[in-house]
C-alpha positions in Angstrom: 101.2 -274.1 114.2 103.4 -271.5 116.6 103.6 -272.4 120.4 104.5 -270.2 123.1 105.0 -272.3 126.2 104.0 -271.3 129.7 105.7 -272.3 132.8 103.4 -271.5 135.3 101.7 -272.5 138.3 97.9 -273.8 138.8 95.5 -271.1 140.1 92.1 -273.8 141.1 89.6 -270.8 141.1 90.6 -269.5 137.1 91.9 -266.3 138.2 95.5 -266.6 137.4 98.1 -268.4 136.6 98.9 -270.8 133.8 94.6 -271.0 133.0 94.4 -267.9 132.3 98.1 -267.7 130.4 96.7 -270.4 128.1 93.5 -268.3 127.1 95.3 -265.4 126.3 98.1 -266.9 124.3 95.2 -269.3 122.5 93.0 -265.7 121.9 96.6 -264.4 120.1 96.5 -267.2 117.2 99.5 -269.3 118.7 98.8 -273.1 120.1 99.3 -273.0 123.9 101.0 -275.1 126.2 101.7 -275.1 129.7 104.6 -276.9 132.0 102.8 -276.4 135.4 105.5 -275.2 137.8 103.2 -275.7 140.8 100.1 -276.2 142.3 98.0 -273.1 144.3 95.6 -273.7 146.7 93.5 -270.4 146.5 90.0 -268.5 145.1 89.6 -265.1 145.1 89.9 -264.0 148.4 93.1 -265.5 149.3 96.5 -268.1 148.7 96.1 -270.8 151.6 98.8 -272.9 150.1 101.5 -274.0 147.3 103.1 -276.6 146.1 106.1 -277.3 144.4 106.6 -279.4 141.3 110.1 -278.6 140.0 110.8 -282.5 140.0 108.5 -282.6 137.2 109.1 -279.6 135.4 111.8 -280.9 132.9 109.7 -284.2 132.0 106.8 -281.9 131.2 108.8 -279.5 129.1 111.0 -282.5 127.0 107.9 -283.6 125.8 106.4 -280.7 124.7 109.4 -279.7 123.5 109.8 -282.6 121.1 107.2 -282.5 119.2 105.7 -278.6 119.3 107.0 -275.7 117.4 108.1 -273.9 120.2 109.0 -270.1 119.3 108.2 -267.8 122.6 108.3 -269.0 126.8 106.6 -266.7 128.9 107.3 -267.6 133.1 105.3 -267.2 135.6 105.5 -268.7 139.1 108.6 -270.7 140.0 109.4 -271.7 143.1 112.4 -273.5 142.7 114.2 -275.7 139.7 115.3 -272.1 137.6 118.0 -273.5 136.1 115.9 -276.2 134.5 113.4 -273.2 133.6 116.5 -271.6 132.0 117.2 -274.5 130.1 113.8 -274.0 127.8 114.4 -270.6 128.2 117.6 -270.5 126.0 115.9 -272.8 123.0 114.1 -269.8 121.8 114.2 -266.2 121.0 111.3 -264.6 122.6 111.4 -265.6 126.7 109.5 -262.8 129.2 109.7 -263.4 132.6 106.8 -262.4 134.8 107.9 -262.6 138.7 105.3 -263.8 140.8 106.6 -262.7 144.4 103.4 -261.7 146.2 99.7 -262.8 145.5 97.2 -260.0 144.8 95.7 -261.2 148.0 99.0 -261.4 149.9 100.8 -264.6 150.3 104.6 -264.2 150.0 106.1 -266.9 147.5 109.8 -266.4 149.3 111.6 -266.9 146.2 112.6 -263.5 145.4 116.2 -265.5 144.6 114.7 -267.3 141.7 113.2 -264.6 139.6 117.2 -262.8 140.4 118.5 -266.2 138.5 115.7 -266.1 136.0 116.4 -262.4 134.9 119.5 -263.2 133.5 117.8 -265.5 131.2 114.9 -263.8 129.5 115.0 -261.5 127.0 112.4 -258.7 128.7 111.2 -259.0 132.6 108.0 -257.6 133.5 108.1 -256.6 137.1 105.2 -254.4 138.7 106.7 -251.7 141.2 107.0 -254.0 143.9 108.5 -256.6 142.4 111.2 -254.1 140.7 111.9 -252.7 144.1 112.5 -256.3 145.3 114.8 -257.4 142.6 116.9 -254.4 142.6 117.3 -253.0 145.9 115.8 -249.8 144.5 112.7 -247.3 145.5 110.0 -246.2 143.6 108.6 -243.1 144.6 107.3 -241.4 141.1 108.3 -242.5 136.8 111.4 -240.9 137.5 112.7 -243.4 140.2 111.3 -246.3 137.9 113.1 -245.4 135.1 116.1 -244.9 137.2 115.0 -248.7 138.4 114.4 -250.5 135.4 117.7 -248.9 134.0 119.6 -250.3 136.3 117.6 -254.2 136.3 118.7 -254.0 132.7 122.2 -253.5 133.4 121.9 -255.9 136.8 120.8 -259.3 134.6 121.4 -258.0 131.2 117.2 -258.3 130.0 114.8 -255.8 128.6 112.4 -253.9 131.6 109.0 -253.3 131.6 107.9 -252.0 134.8 103.9 -252.5 135.0 102.4 -249.1 136.4 99.6 -249.9 138.5 101.4 -247.9 141.3 102.4 -245.5 138.2 99.3 -244.0 138.3 98.7 -246.6 134.5 102.1 -245.1 133.0 104.0 -248.9 131.9 108.0 -247.6 132.3 110.0 -249.7 129.3 113.3 -249.7 129.1 115.7 -251.9 125.7 118.7 -249.7 125.9 116.3 -246.7 125.1 112.8 -245.2 128.0 109.0 -245.2 126.2 106.0 -245.5 128.1 102.9 -246.6 127.9 99.8 -245.3 129.4 96.8 -247.2 130.2 93.4 -246.5 131.8 92.9 -247.1 135.1 90.0 -248.0 137.6 88.3 -248.3 141.0 89.0 -251.7 142.1 91.3 -254.4 141.4 91.4 -256.9 138.6 92.9 -260.6 139.8 94.8 -261.9 136.7 96.5 -258.7 135.3 99.9 -259.8 135.3 99.4 -262.9 133.5 97.4 -261.3 130.7 100.3 -258.8 130.1 102.8 -261.2 129.9 101.1 -264.4 128.2 100.1 -261.7 125.5 104.0 -259.7 125.2 105.1 -263.2 124.8 103.1 -263.5 121.4 102.9 -260.1 120.4 107.3 -260.5 120.5 107.0 -263.9 118.8 104.7 -262.1 116.1 107.8 -260.0 115.2 107.0 -256.3 117.5 109.6 -254.7 118.8 109.0 -254.0 122.6 107.4 -250.7 122.2 104.9 -251.7 119.6 104.5 -255.1 121.5 103.9 -253.1 124.7 101.1 -250.7 122.9 99.0 -253.9 122.0 99.5 -255.4 125.0 97.8 -252.7 126.8 94.6 -253.1 125.2 94.4 -256.5 125.0 94.9 -255.7 129.3 92.0 -253.0 129.3 89.6 -255.5 127.1 90.1 -258.3 129.9 90.1 -255.8 132.5 86.7 -254.5 131.0 85.1 -257.7 130.6 86.3 -258.5 134.0 83.6 -261.0 136.1 82.6 -261.2 139.9 82.9 -265.4 140.1 83.6 -265.5 143.6 83.4 -263.2 146.8 86.3 -261.0 146.6 88.3 -260.3 143.5 87.0 -259.9 140.1 89.1 -261.9 137.6 90.1 -261.1 134.5 88.1 -262.5 131.2 90.8 -262.3 128.5 
């Protein structure tokens, strides 16, 4: 069975991170494998701390890659050890990097340089608007400036780019040498974990052989359903239900 591996952090409240990634990957017909890069102390209200587990990445990944048929990788939260993660990204054709710079609840992981490194090795980078600005130095105020930013990121790092559109009125900006947009319905409430669902689903669709634009259309449907079925499980943010 084909395997998609998530390199990501643990959210013990299961609102985001590697637990969500694995659920998405399994739901889309792949065997999910997970390499834990960090442990967070978080719930639906806040992130209270984070522990870097970079020294354990290689041992986990080696055992997965020596046994399973890995066809794609999704990368989420990485604090350190980006060189090790990149080594495994080079082993597959499909690698999607979802930069996690600041949590939905406002915790700054202070790791922008990690993603500037990883972006040079991935097939597709999937930042939101704030992450795209941090990685490029661009300023995004509207759809036109988002397209310019996507082009600049692609030129700088040599990857395809999808700027996810929560702050672009629900429009995702896609650049793979050509521009495309995918529009989705906006919701009146914040939902935790949507970036994890998006990037994991994208790794799956690309591994099935879809081109980037067609993959992004399918992924938006997956995210839409995960948001429609989202649940209140704690005192604060709703969480995705993929």
